C-alpha positions as CSV (number, residue, x, y, z in Angstrom):
1,M,-8.0,-21.5,6.4
2,C,-9.3,-19.2,4.1
3,D,-6.9,-19.1,0.9
4,Q,-7.6,-15.7,-0.3
5,C,-7.0,-14.2,3.1
6,R,-5.2,-16.5,5.3
7,R,-6.7,-15.6,8.4
8,A,-8.8,-18.7,10.0
9,Q,-12.8,-19.3,8.2
10,S,-14.0,-17.6,11.3
11,A,-11.8,-14.7,11.2
12,C,-11.9,-15.1,7.6
13,I,-12.2,-11.0,6.0
14,C,-13.0,-11.8,2.0
15,H,-16.7,-10.6,2.4
16,W,-14.5,-6.8,3.0
17,I,-13.3,-7.1,-0.4
18,R,-14.3,-4.6,-3.1
19,P,-12.7,-4.9,-6.4
20,V,-11.7,-1.7,-7.6
21,E,-10.6,-1.3,-11.1
22,H,-8.0,1.0,-11.1
23,Q,-5.3,2.5,-13.3
24,V,-1.9,3.2,-11.4
25,E,-0.4,-0.4,-10.3
26,V,0.9,-1.0,-7.3
27,L,3.8,-3.1,-5.4
28,F,3.4,-3.9,-1.9
29,L,7.1,-4.9,-0.1
30,Q,5.3,-6.8,3.1
31,H,7.9,-6.5,6.2
32,P,7.8,-10.3,7.2
33,L,6.2,-9.0,10.4
34,E,2.9,-8.1,8.9
35,V,2.8,-11.6,7.2
36,N,0.5,-13.3,10.4
37,N,-0.2,-9.9,11.7
38,A,-3.9,-10.3,12.7
39,K,-4.2,-6.4,12.6
40,N,-2.8,-6.1,9.2
41,S,-5.4,-4.4,5.8
42,A,-2.5,-3.6,2.8
43,R,-3.7,-7.7,2.1
44,L,-6.4,-7.0,1.9
45,L,-6.6,-4.0,0.3
46,H,-3.8,-6.2,-2.6
47,L,-7.2,-8.4,-2.7
48,S,-9.0,-6.2,-4.1
49,L,-6.3,-4.2,-7.1
50,P,-6.1,-6.6,-9.5
51,H,-3.6,-5.0,-10.9
52,S,-1.5,-5.5,-7.5
53,R,1.1,-6.8,-6.2
54,M,2.2,-8.2,-2.8
55,T,5.5,-9.1,-1.7
56,V,7.2,-10.4,2.1
57,G,10.9,-9.3,2.7
58,E,13.3,-7.0,4.3
59,K,16.4,-6.9,2.4
60,F,16.0,-7.8,-1.4
61,D,18.3,-8.6,-4.1
62,A,19.2,-6.2,-6.2
63,D,18.4,-8.3,-9.7
64,E,14.8,-9.0,-8.0
65,L,13.9,-5.6,-6.8
66,Q,15.2,-4.2,-10.2
67,H,12.3,-7.1,-11.7
68,L,10.0,-6.1,-9.3
69,L,10.2,-2.2,-10.3
70,Y,10.1,-1.7,-13.5
71,D,9.5,-4.9,-15.0
72,S,6.0,-4.7,-17.3
73,S,3.1,-6.3,-16.0
74,N,1.8,-6.3,-19.6
75,E,1.8,-8.8,-22.2
76,R,3.3,-5.6,-24.4
77,T,6.6,-3.7,-23.7
78,C,5.7,-0.3,-21.1
79,T,7.4,2.1,-19.3
80,V,7.2,2.0,-15.5
81,H,7.1,4.4,-13.7
82,P,7.4,3.0,-10.1
83,V,7.0,5.7,-8.0
84,L,7.7,5.0,-3.5
85,L,4.3,5.7,-1.2
86,Y,6.9,7.1,1.4
87,P,6.9,11.1,3.8
88,D,9.9,14.0,3.1
89,T,11.6,13.8,6.1
90,S,14.7,15.8,7.5
91,A,17.3,13.6,6.9
92,D,15.8,13.3,2.7
93,H,18.3,15.9,1.2
94,K,17.2,15.1,-2.5
95,V,14.0,12.8,-2.7
96,S,12.5,14.2,-6.3
97,L,9.3,14.8,-7.0
98,P,6.7,11.4,-9.0
99,P,7.2,11.3,-13.2
100,P,3.8,13.3,-15.4
101,W,1.1,11.4,-15.5
102,P,1.2,10.3,-18.6
103,E,-0.8,12.0,-21.1
104,A,-2.1,8.8,-22.3
105,A,-2.8,7.7,-18.8
106,D,-5.4,4.4,-19.7
107,S,-2.5,3.6,-22.5
108,S,-0.7,0.6,-22.0
109,D,3.1,2.1,-23.2
110,H,3.2,3.6,-19.8
111,V,2.2,2.9,-16.6
112,Y,2.5,4.3,-13.1
113,R,3.6,1.1,-10.6
114,L,3.3,2.3,-6.4
115,V,5.3,1.1,-4.3
116,V,4.4,0.8,-0.7
117,L,6.0,-0.2,2.2
118,D,4.2,-2.0,4.5
119,A,5.3,-2.2,7.6
120,T,6.0,-0.3,11.4
121,W,7.4,3.2,10.8
122,R,11.0,1.5,12.7
123,K,10.7,-1.0,10.5
124,S,10.5,1.2,6.6
125,R,12.6,3.0,7.6
126,K,15.1,-0.2,7.6
127,M,13.8,-1.5,4.5
128,L,14.3,2.0,3.0
129,Y,18.4,1.8,3.4
130,L,18.7,-2.0,3.3
131,N,17.5,-1.1,-0.3
132,P,19.8,1.5,-1.3
133,M,17.6,1.6,-5.0
134,L,14.3,2.6,-3.3
135,Q,16.5,5.7,-2.2
136,Q,16.4,6.5,-5.8
137,L,12.7,6.5,-7.0
138,P,10.6,9.4,-6.9
139,R,8.5,9.8,-3.7
140,L,5.0,10.9,-3.4
141,P,4.6,12.3,0.3
142,L,1.4,12.5,1.5
143,A,-0.2,15.7,2.8
144,D,-3.9,17.8,4.0
145,M,-4.4,13.5,5.1
146,P,-8.1,13.6,7.5
147,A,-7.4,11.5,11.0
148,S,-7.1,8.2,9.9
149,H,-9.5,5.5,10.8
150,Y,-7.2,2.8,12.1
151,A,-8.6,2.1,16.0
152,I,-6.8,-1.0,15.9
153,R,-3.0,0.0,16.1
154,K,-1.6,2.9,17.6
155,A,-0.3,5.4,15.3
156,H,1.7,8.5,17.3
157,K,0.8,11.4,15.3
158,P,-3.0,11.6,14.1
159,D,-1.8,11.8,10.4
160,Q,-0.7,8.6,10.6
161,L,-2.2,6.3,8.6
162,S,-3.1,2.8,7.9
163,S,-0.7,1.2,4.4
164,F,-4.8,0.5,3.5
165,E,-5.6,4.2,3.7
166,A,-2.6,5.4,2.6
167,T,-2.8,2.8,-0.4
168,C,-6.3,4.8,-1.8
169,H,-5.3,8.3,-1.4
170,A,-2.5,8.0,-3.2
171,L,-4.3,6.1,-6.1
172,M,-6.9,8.8,-5.5
173,Q,-3.7,11.7,-5.9
174,L,-1.9,10.1,-8.4
175,E,-5.7,9.7,-10.4
176,N,-7.4,12.4,-9.2
177,D,-10.1,10.3,-8.6
178,A,-11.7,10.0,-4.7
179,D,-15.1,8.8,-5.6
180,K,-13.6,4.9,-7.9
181,Y,-11.5,4.5,-3.5
182,L,-14.4,5.9,-0.8
183,P,-16.4,2.4,-2.0
184,L,-12.6,0.4,-0.9
185,L,-12.6,2.9,2.2
186,T,-15.6,2.4,3.5
187,A,-15.1,-0.8,3.1
188,F,-12.1,-0.7,5.6
189,D,-14.0,1.0,8.3
190,G,-16.1,-2.6,8.0
191,F,-12.6,-3.9,8.7
192,V,-12.0,-2.5,11.3
193,A,-14.7,-3.1,13.2
194,Q,-14.8,-6.9,12.8
195,Q,-11.3,-6.7,14.5
196,Q,-12.6,-4.3,17.2
197,A,-15.5,-7.0,17.7
198,Y,-12.7,-9.7,19.0
199,R,-11.7,-7.2,21.2
200,P,-12.5,-9.1,25.1
201,E,-15.1,-6.2,26.9
202,T,-13.5,-4.1,29.6
203,Q,-14.4,-6.0,33.5
204,V,-17.1,-3.2,35.7
């Protein structure tokens, strides 16, 4: 097994890691069913984002979640602004907008922390409502997104993206810098092609 990507050496995906220096921190809350799913892409993105953290669970202890959302990861004390990457739905009537990007975005006094629920749509809804603290976060919905390249998993709508793609587009939006994350999306296409290659050929 590869110690880094936690896959069999024959299926290692570490060659698709593309480290990117990013201003917005990322917190992946990964559903337990995604941990050993070969089609899961969030760990690959986590390995490419040095200011990211991945924690596995469905219902989190309130104190633990408070720490994950708001505690500074820097040596200096700074104000953390967590923002949940989640669509606005008809059942949600009090969804607030993300706080404005701090004027000194590269200052250690303020930091955005993008919170990503890495799960299927159904499981992410369950995670949201099992953790009331997540429901109170400002929410960042993505709009007018391109069709997903995540051909290895079935989506109900063309604009339903993988955790990898959605997070990249959210970072582009928050940092107002699309070009920086294009190498990650190119690497994602390579990851998808690798997974597709493992599928048995259809017999004629």
